[in-house]
GUDOKOL-639886 format. One record per residue (C-alpha): x, y, z; residue number from 1. Coordinates in steps of 0.02 Angstrom, whole numbers, always signed. Layout:
+--------+--------+--------+-----+
!      u !      v !      w ! pos !
+--------+--------+--------+-----+
!      X !      Y !      Z ! NUM !
...
+--------+--------+--------+-----+
REM end
This chain:
+--------+--------+--------+-----+
!      u !      v !      w ! pos !
+--------+--------+--------+-----+
!  +6460 !  +3128 !  +5471 !   1 !
!  +6289 !  +3190 !  +5427 !   2 !
!  +6248 !  +3375 !  +5401 !   3 !
!  +6068 !  +3401 !  +5359 !   4 !
!  +6027 !  +3282 !  +5225 !   5 !
!  +6209 !  +3262 !  +5169 !   6 !
!  +6327 !  +3117 !  +5224 !   7 !
!  +6508 !  +3089 !  +5222 !   8 !
!  +6569 !  +2911 !  +5249 !   9 !
!  +6747 !  +2855 !  +5268 !  10 !
!  +6850 !  +2706 !  +5331 !  11 !
!  +6985 !  +2730 !  +5461 !  12 !
!  +7097 !  +2610 !  +5554 !  13 !
!  +7140 !  +2715 !  +5705 !  14 !
!  +7049 !  +2826 !  +5825 !  15 !
!  +7066 !  +2989 !  +5728 !  16 !
!  +6962 !  +3039 !  +5577 !  17 !
!  +7007 !  +3189 !  +5471 !  18 !
!  +6893 !  +3258 !  +5332 !  19 !
!  +6973 !  +3330 !  +5177 !  20 !
!  +6928 !  +3492 !  +5101 !  21 !
!  +6852 !  +3413 !  +4951 !  22 !
!  +6723 !  +3315 !  +5053 !  23 !
!  +6697 !  +3444 !  +5194 !  24 !
!  +6525 !  +3512 !  +5238 !  25 !
!  +6480 !  +3673 !  +5332 !  26 !
!  +6438 !  +3645 !  +5512 !  27 !
!  +6362 !  +3809 !  +5569 !  28 !
!  +6194 !  +3722 !  +5585 !  29 !
!  +6263 !  +3575 !  +5683 !  30 !
!  +6324 !  +3403 !  +5632 !  31 !
!  +6293 !  +3228 !  +5682 !  32 !
!  +6446 !  +3105 !  +5691 !  33 !
!  +6416 !  +2920 !  +5693 !  34 !
!  +6550 !  +2786 !  +5718 !  35 !
!  +6526 !  +2603 !  +5682 !  36 !
!  +6652 !  +2466 !  +5719 !  37 !
!  +6675 !  +2277 !  +5712 !  38 !
!  +6764 !  +2176 !  +5839 !  39 !
!  +6760 !  +1987 !  +5848 !  40 !
!  +6611 !  +1992 !  +5727 !  41 !
!  +6521 !  +2107 !  +5847 !  42 !
!  +6458 !  +2271 !  +5784 !  43 !
!  +6477 !  +2421 !  +5890 !  44 !
!  +6407 !  +2602 !  +5862 !  45 !
!  +6410 !  +2771 !  +5939 !  46 !
!  +6366 !  +2946 !  +5892 !  47 !
!  +6405 !  +3125 !  +5941 !  48 !
!  +6318 !  +3285 !  +5899 !  49 !
!  +6403 !  +3454 !  +5868 !  50 !
!  +6298 !  +3600 !  +5918 !  51 !
!  +6369 !  +3779 !  +5882 !  52 !
!  +6389 !  +3890 !  +6031 !  53 !
!  +6302 !  +4056 !  +6044 !  54 !
!  +6119 !  +4110 !  +6041 !  55 !
!  +6016 !  +4045 !  +5896 !  56 !
!  +5972 !  +4182 !  +5768 !  57 !
!  +6134 !  +4288 !  +5802 !  58 !
!  +6235 !  +4221 !  +5652 !  59 !
!  +6233 !  +4311 !  +5483 !  60 !
!  +6092 !  +4265 !  +5362 !  61 !
!  +6076 !  +4268 !  +5172 !  62 !
!  +6262 !  +4255 !  +5144 !  63 !
!  +6315 !  +4266 !  +4964 !  64 !
!  +6466 !  +4312 !  +4859 !  65 !
!  +6494 !  +4365 !  +4676 !  66 !
!  +6648 !  +4383 !  +4566 !  67 !
!  +6641 !  +4523 !  +4435 !  68 !
!  +6763 !  +4613 !  +4318 !  69 !
!  +6870 !  +4454 !  +4324 !  70 !
!  +6961 !  +4486 !  +4487 !  71 !
!  +6841 !  +4580 !  +4605 !  72 !
!  +6731 !  +4492 !  +4736 !  73 !
!  +6593 !  +4556 !  +4846 !  74 !
!  +6509 !  +4466 !  +4989 !  75 !
!  +6355 !  +4522 !  +5072 !  76 !
!  +6244 !  +4468 !  +5216 !  77 !
!  +6108 !  +4519 !  +5340 !  78 !
!  +6135 !  +4539 !  +5525 !  79 !
!  +6055 !  +4398 !  +5626 !  80 !
!  +5876 !  +4432 !  +5677 !  81 !
!  +5924 !  +4409 !  +5864 !  82 !
!  +6092 !  +4499 !  +5846 !  83 !
!  +6116 !  +4644 !  +5966 !  84 !
!  +6148 !  +4821 !  +5898 !  85 !
!  +6330 !  +4815 !  +5950 !  86 !
!  +6365 !  +4653 !  +5855 !  87 !
!  +6524 !  +4656 !  +5749 !  88 !
!  +6552 !  +4524 !  +5616 !  89 !
!  +6721 !  +4469 !  +5542 !  90 !
!  +6737 !  +4377 !  +5373 !  91 !
!  +6880 !  +4262 !  +5330 !  92 !
!  +6911 !  +4152 !  +5184 !  93 !
!  +7039 !  +4009 !  +5158 !  94 !
!  +7093 !  +3922 !  +4994 !  95 !
!  +7161 !  +3767 !  +5081 !  96 !
!  +7207 !  +3707 !  +5254 !  97 !
!  +7391 !  +3736 !  +5211 !  98 !
!  +7360 !  +3919 !  +5180 !  99 !
!  +7326 !  +4056 !  +5300 ! 100 !
!  +7155 !  +4133 !  +5321 ! 101 !
!  +7128 !  +4303 !  +5237 ! 102 !
!  +7018 !  +4432 !  +5323 ! 103 !
!  +6906 !  +4556 !  +5236 ! 104 !
!  +7007 !  +4713 !  +5196 ! 105 !
!  +6857 !  +4831 !  +5176 ! 106 !
!  +6688 !  +4814 !  +5266 ! 107 !
!  +6525 !  +4902 !  +5225 ! 108 !
!  +6417 !  +4937 !  +5379 ! 109 !
!  +6231 !  +4965 !  +5411 ! 110 !
!  +6154 !  +5117 !  +5502 ! 111 !
!  +6195 !  +5038 !  +5667 ! 112 !
!  +6378 !  +5015 !  +5619 ! 113 !
!  +6370 !  +4826 !  +5597 ! 114 !
!  +6466 !  +4749 !  +5454 ! 115 !
!  +6349 !  +4684 !  +5318 ! 116 !
!  +6460 !  +4670 !  +5164 ! 117 !
!  +6646 !  +4655 !  +5112 ! 118 !
!  +6745 !  +4692 !  +4958 ! 119 !
!  +6898 !  +4593 !  +4899 ! 120 !
!  +7020 !  +4635 !  +4756 ! 121 !
!  +7139 !  +4533 !  +4653 ! 122 !
!  +7044 !  +4368 !  +4672 ! 123 !
!  +7124 !  +4268 !  +4530 ! 124 !
!  +7124 !  +4086 !  +4573 ! 125 !
!  +6940 !  +4051 !  +4554 ! 126 !
!  +6951 !  +3864 !  +4501 ! 127 !
!  +6963 !  +3812 !  +4683 ! 128 !
!  +6834 !  +3788 !  +4814 ! 129 !
!  +6854 !  +3917 !  +4957 ! 130 !
!  +6803 !  +3905 !  +5138 ! 131 !
!  +6713 !  +4062 !  +5208 ! 132 !
!  +6696 !  +4091 !  +5395 ! 133 !
!  +6598 !  +4234 !  +5477 ! 134 !
!  +6630 !  +4260 !  +5665 ! 135 !
!  +6539 !  +4382 !  +5776 ! 136 !
!  +6560 !  +4466 !  +5943 ! 137 !
!  +6451 !  +4568 !  +6063 ! 138 !
!  +6454 !  +4631 !  +6235 ! 139 !
!  +6277 !  +4562 !  +6269 ! 140 !
!  +6271 !  +4391 !  +6190 ! 141 !
!  +6383 !  +4256 !  +6117 ! 142 !
!  +6366 !  +4262 !  +5930 ! 143 !
!  +6354 !  +4102 !  +5825 ! 144 !
!  +6472 !  +4080 !  +5677 ! 145 !
!  +6426 !  +4049 !  +5498 ! 146 !
!  +6527 !  +3947 !  +5373 ! 147 !
!  +6505 !  +3893 !  +5191 ! 148 !
!  +6611 !  +3812 !  +5051 ! 149 !
!  +6602 !  +3904 !  +4881 ! 150 !
!  +6678 !  +3860 !  +4714 ! 151 !
!  +6729 !  +4029 !  +4651 ! 152 !
!  +6705 !  +4005 !  +4466 ! 153 !
!  +6523 !  +3958 !  +4496 ! 154 !
!  +6485 !  +4127 !  +4565 ! 155 !
!  +6568 !  +4230 !  +4432 ! 156 !
!  +6471 !  +4359 !  +4329 ! 157 !
!  +6542 !  +4344 !  +4155 ! 158 !
!  +6593 !  +4502 !  +4067 ! 159 !
!  +6501 !  +4545 !  +3905 ! 160 !
!  +6566 !  +4476 !  +3740 ! 161 !
!  +6697 !  +4579 !  +3651 ! 162 !
!  +6720 !  +4660 !  +3477 ! 163 !
!  +6536 !  +4647 !  +3425 ! 164 !
!  +6514 !  +4688 !  +3240 ! 165 !
!  +6358 !  +4692 !  +3127 ! 166 !
!  +6358 !  +4679 !  +2936 ! 167 !
!  +6194 !  +4696 !  +2847 ! 168 !
!  +6142 !  +4652 !  +2668 ! 169 !
!  +5996 !  +4741 !  +2591 ! 170 !
!  +5982 !  +4619 !  +2453 ! 171 !
!  +5965 !  +4467 !  +2564 ! 172 !
!  +5873 !  +4565 !  +2705 ! 173 !
!  +5986 !  +4492 !  +2840 ! 174 !
!  +6125 !  +4545 !  +2954 ! 175 !
!  +6275 !  +4441 !  +3010 ! 176 !
!  +6325 !  +4475 !  +3197 ! 177 !
!  +6502 !  +4422 !  +3257 ! 178 !
!  +6589 !  +4436 !  +3425 ! 179 !
!  +6728 !  +4367 !  +3532 ! 180 !
!  +6702 !  +4269 !  +3693 ! 181 !
!  +6725 !  +4343 !  +3868 ! 182 !
!  +6896 !  +4325 !  +3947 ! 183 !
!  +6892 !  +4236 !  +4112 ! 184 !
!  +7057 !  +4247 !  +4209 ! 185 !
!  +7069 !  +4061 !  +4236 ! 186 !
!  +7045 !  +4006 !  +4052 ! 187 !
!  +7173 !  +4003 !  +3912 ! 188 !
!  +7178 !  +3932 !  +3740 ! 189 !
!  +7031 !  +3894 !  +3622 ! 190 !
!  +6883 !  +3874 !  +3739 ! 191 !
!  +6749 !  +3947 !  +3627 ! 192 !
!  +6652 !  +3783 !  +3647 ! 193 !
!  +6630 !  +3819 !  +3839 ! 194 !
!  +6503 !  +3963 !  +3809 ! 195 !
!  +6333 !  +3997 !  +3747 ! 196 !
!  +6257 !  +4163 !  +3705 ! 197 !
!  +6093 !  +4256 !  +3718 ! 198 !
!  +6053 !  +4381 !  +3575 ! 199 !
!  +5935 !  +4525 !  +3602 ! 200 !
!  +5889 !  +4621 !  +3444 ! 201 !
!  +5744 !  +4746 !  +3442 ! 202 !
!  +5676 !  +4899 !  +3354 ! 203 !
!  +5757 !  +5051 !  +3423 ! 204 !
!  +5585 !  +5128 !  +3461 ! 205 !
!  +5545 !  +4981 !  +3578 ! 206 !
!  +5605 !  +4957 !  +3758 ! 207 !
!  +5795 !  +4952 !  +3751 ! 208 !
!  +5817 !  +4861 !  +3917 ! 209 !
!  +5821 !  +4675 !  +3891 ! 210 !
!  +5790 !  +4642 !  +4080 ! 211 !
!  +5614 !  +4726 !  +4057 ! 212 !
!  +5576 !  +4638 !  +3893 ! 213 !
!  +5450 !  +4503 !  +3876 ! 214 !
!  +5525 !  +4445 !  +3708 ! 215 !
!  +5613 !  +4280 !  +3697 ! 216 !
!  +5795 !  +4303 !  +3654 ! 217 !
!  +5877 !  +4169 !  +3546 ! 218 !
!  +6018 !  +4065 !  +3623 ! 219 !
!  +6166 !  +4015 !  +3514 ! 220 !
!  +6333 !  +3923 !  +3523 ! 221 !
!  +6482 !  +3991 !  +3431 ! 222 !
!  +6532 !  +4169 !  +3397 ! 223 !
!  +6413 !  +4218 !  +3254 ! 224 !
!  +6227 !  +4241 !  +3228 ! 225 !
!  +6120 !  +4276 !  +3070 ! 226 !
!  +5974 !  +4401 !  +3095 ! 227 !
!  +5834 !  +4368 !  +2971 ! 228 !
!  +5695 !  +4483 !  +2915 ! 229 !
!  +5800 !  +4640 !  +2915 ! 230 !
!  +5701 !  +4795 !  +2870 ! 231 !
!  +5808 !  +4928 !  +2786 ! 232 !
!  +5685 !  +5057 !  +2840 ! 233 !
!  +5710 !  +5028 !  +3025 ! 234 !
!  +5846 !  +5056 !  +3155 ! 235 !
!  +5891 !  +4917 !  +3280 ! 236 !
!  +5982 !  +4895 !  +3440 ! 237 !
!  +6090 !  +4739 !  +3484 ! 238 !
!  +6147 !  +4666 !  +3652 ! 239 !
!  +6229 !  +4504 !  +3693 ! 240 !
!  +6274 !  +4408 !  +3852 ! 241 !
!  +6358 !  +4243 !  +3894 ! 242 !
!  +6361 !  +4100 !  +4010 ! 243 !
!  +6458 !  +3938 !  +4033 ! 244 !
!  +6393 !  +3779 !  +3937 ! 245 !
!  +6538 !  +3667 !  +3993 ! 246 !
!  +6719 !  +3679 !  +4072 ! 247 !
!  +6745 !  +3777 !  +4233 ! 248 !
!  +6634 !  +3924 !  +4184 ! 249 !
!  +6489 !  +3997 !  +4277 ! 250 !
!  +6320 !  +3928 !  +4229 ! 251 !
!  +6242 !  +4100 !  +4267 ! 252 !
!  +6204 !  +4230 !  +4134 ! 253 !
!  +6336 !  +4364 !  +4130 ! 254 !
!  +6318 !  +4550 !  +4098 ! 255 !
!  +6236 !  +4622 !  +3945 ! 256 !
!  +6344 !  +4716 !  +3820 ! 257 !
!  +6315 !  +4900 !  +3787 ! 258 !
!  +6179 !  +4931 !  +3656 ! 259 !
!  +6242 !  +4936 !  +3479 ! 260 !
!  +6135 !  +5020 !  +3346 ! 261 !
!  +6126 !  +4968 !  +3164 ! 262 !
!  +6008 !  +4996 !  +3017 ! 263 !
!  +5943 !  +5152 !  +2934 ! 264 !
!  +5867 !  +5303 !  +3026 ! 265 !
!  +5692 !  +5285 !  +3095 ! 266 !
!  +5613 !  +5414 !  +2982 ! 267 !
!  +5684 !  +5518 !  +2839 ! 268 !
!  +5557 !  +5655 !  +2881 ! 269 !
!  +5630 !  +5666 !  +3051 ! 270 !
!  +5802 !  +5697 !  +2976 ! 271 !
!  +5736 !  +5829 !  +2862 ! 272 !
!  +5644 !  +5912 !  +3006 ! 273 !
!  +5807 !  +5921 !  +3106 ! 274 !
!  +5898 !  +5999 !  +2959 ! 275 !
!  +5761 !  +6131 !  +2942 ! 276 !
!  +5766 !  +6165 !  +3125 ! 277 !
!  +5957 !  +6190 !  +3121 ! 278 !
!  +5935 !  +6310 !  +2972 ! 279 !
!  +5799 !  +6406 !  +3067 ! 280 !
!  +5902 !  +6416 !  +3222 ! 281 !
!  +6049 !  +6483 !  +3124 ! 282 !
!  +5940 !  +6616 !  +3029 ! 283 !
!  +5857 !  +6691 !  +3181 ! 284 !
!  +6024 !  +6755 !  +3260 ! 285 !
!  +6073 !  +6834 !  +3090 ! 286 !
!  +5904 !  +6918 !  +3072 ! 287 !
!  +5916 !  +6984 !  +3252 ! 288 !
!  +6090 !  +7056 !  +3220 ! 289 !
!  +6028 !  +7142 !  +3056 ! 290 !
!  +5878 !  +7210 !  +3150 ! 291 !
!  +5978 !  +7286 !  +3292 ! 292 !
!  +6101 !  +7361 !  +3171 ! 293 !
!  +5971 !  +7439 !  +3069 ! 294 !
!  +5884 !  +7507 !  +3223 ! 295 !
!  +6047 !  +7577 !  +3285 ! 296 !
!  +6085 !  +7658 !  +3116 ! 297 !
!  +5916 !  +7737 !  +3103 ! 298 !
!  +5926 !  +7806 !  +3278 ! 299 !
!  +6096 !  +7885 !  +3245 ! 300 !
!  +6033 !  +7965 !  +3088 ! 301 !
!  +5893 !  +8046 !  +3184 ! 302 !
!  +6007 !  +8100 !  +3325 ! 303 !
!  +6138 !  +8175 !  +3208 ! 304 !
!  +6028 !  +8248 !  +3071 ! 305 !
!  +6102 !  +8400 !  +2978 ! 306 !
!  +6063 !  +8571 !  +3062 ! 307 !
!  +5969 !  +8685 !  +2932 ! 308 !
!  +6067 !  +8834 !  +2876 ! 309 !
!  +5983 !  +9009 !  +2885 ! 310 !
!  +5949 !  +9096 !  +2721 ! 311 !
!  +6082 !  +9226 !  +2689 ! 312 !
!  +5966 !  +9376 !  +2631 ! 313 !
!  +6110 !  +9502 !  +2634 ! 314 !
!  +6214 !  +9398 !  +2510 ! 315 !
!  +6061 !  +9389 !  +2392 ! 316 !
!  +6034 !  +9574 !  +2417 ! 317 !
!  +6208 !  +9617 !  +2364 ! 318 !
!  +6206 !  +9503 !  +2210 ! 319 !
!  +6042 !  +9588 !  +2154 ! 320 !
!  +6107 !  +9759 !  +2186 ! 321 !
!  +6269 !  +9726 !  +2090 ! 322 !
!  +6173 !  +9667 !  +1940 ! 323 !
!  +6053 !  +9817 !  +1944 ! 324 !
!  +6193 !  +9938 !  +1965 ! 325 !
!  +6288 !  +9869 !  +1815 ! 326 !
!  +6131 !  +9874 !  +1710 ! 327 !
!  +6085 ! +10051 !  +1765 ! 328 !
!  +6262 ! +10108 !  +1734 ! 329 !
!  +6252 ! +10047 !  +1551 ! 330 !
!  +6078 ! +10130 !  +1529 ! 331 !
!  +6137 ! +10297 !  +1604 ! 332 !
!  +6292 ! +10301 !  +1498 ! 333 !
!  +6185 ! +10280 !  +1343 ! 334 !
!  +6057 ! +10410 !  +1400 ! 335 !
!  +6187 ! +10538 !  +1456 ! 336 !
!  +6244 ! +10558 !  +1279 ! 337 !
!  +6075 ! +10638 !  +1232 ! 338 !
!  +6042 ! +10739 !  +1389 ! 339 !
!  +6203 ! +10833 !  +1416 ! 340 !
!  +6305 ! +10869 !  +1567 ! 341 !
!  +6161 ! +10829 !  +1687 ! 342 !
!  +6082 ! +10658 !  +1691 ! 343 !
!  +5928 ! +10597 !  +1782 ! 344 !
!  +5952 ! +10419 !  +1849 ! 345 !
!  +5840 ! +10309 !  +1940 ! 346 !
!  +5889 ! +10261 !  +2111 ! 347 !
!  +5941 ! +10077 !  +2128 ! 348 !
!  +5819 ! +10072 !  +2272 ! 349 !
!  +5675 ! +10064 !  +2142 ! 350 !
!  +5739 !  +9893 !  +2083 ! 351 !
!  +5756 !  +9815 !  +2259 ! 352 !
!  +5611 !  +9710 !  +2318 ! 353 !
!  +5523 !  +9781 !  +2466 ! 354 !
!  +5538 !  +9619 !  +2568 ! 355 !
!  +5726 !  +9631 !  +2557 ! 356 !
!  +5733 !  +9807 !  +2625 ! 357 !
!  +5595 !  +9819 !  +2749 ! 358 !
!  +5665 !  +9984 !  +2818 ! 359 !
!  +5689 ! +10066 !  +2656 ! 360 !
!  +5559 ! +10182 !  +2578 ! 361 !
!  +5502 ! +10095 !  +2420 ! 362 !
!  +5432 ! +10253 !  +2339 ! 363 !
!  +5515 ! +10299 !  +2172 ! 364 !
!  +5660 ! +10414 !  +2202 ! 365 !
!  +5779 ! +10494 !  +2082 ! 366 !
!  +5963 ! +10547 !  +2090 ! 367 !
!  +6021 ! +10703 !  +1994 ! 368 !
!  +6198 ! +10684 !  +1928 ! 369 !
!  +6287 ! +10829 !  +1852 ! 370 !
!  +6456 ! +10784 !  +1797 ! 371 !
!  +6556 ! +10700 !  +1938 ! 372 !
!  +6433 ! +10760 !  +2071 ! 373 !
!  +6277 ! +10668 !  +2134 ! 374 !
!  +6140 ! +10734 !  +2237 ! 375 !
!  +6038 ! +10601 !  +2320 ! 376 !
!  +5876 ! +10654 !  +2390 ! 377 !
!  +5854 ! +10639 !  +2572 ! 378 !
!  +5770 ! +10473 !  +2633 ! 379 !
+--------+--------+--------+-----+
REM end
């Protein structure tokens, strides 16, 4: 059998030929079968060509599958360039001829509603070669099929290495990086020799995405790496990915690990600046609280200032009058001893300030006292 530039040869002793799964080839592009026989030392030959049914250009294009996160598989394709808008595709895969075909459980469709991708879960036996078949149907045209044989472990995207640690020595100016290999579902035991790793270490200020980096990343075997020329004044980021170097492991690079930072801060001044900013941001609210409290206190003091009390002029008048009367009483007692039964006394009005008695005549007046009787002059 000839498919493209590939041949399969076999010797048979009857009229039937069966191709095993291990030697089978996809036939969606057609196949040429040639038969040669010998009879009585005479050579005979014949050939037959297999041509897939359906219109050319209606089968799926760019078919591919990947396995990720150990047991998930995604397959994707493009609708055929001549496929009608109502085309529906159906994906099947089969581990062996003895097992049943499994159809895609979940399709992803394009804007026209045509399936263009499929998701599988719990794909665990990835050491085997699997047969994929995509059929199609349409109300307008007959759709050609597409088939392909894929060894699953070869399309696996390895998970990142595990338990990555970095230990740096300032005296030696170097760092020791250690990790553990990824955990493929189909491998057990000590298989560290089956992997190789790519190490990406860069200054934190540089581009942190290794996919966009032009720097060459060292490739190592084993699960440790020594980083030379370590600068204690810089901060670094580290990422690692793995691929198979032997055994039944994918030869494609797997996923990068999450960035791990190590080293000293980029700039001590930056740290000091951050601390000062935090202090400033903490001081400003306190100052604002004090300001508003002071403002409120001053306003209340103005609003509730004490009311001035009016001057009690009558109280002052009576105090002065009492003092003057007592003084006059003492004076008149002394003078009456010399005058006799009648005593001339000054009126208390002569000792009262005029501003305290605005209605009183401030002219000097006299009272004439004779014994127990007083004769005040008319006012």
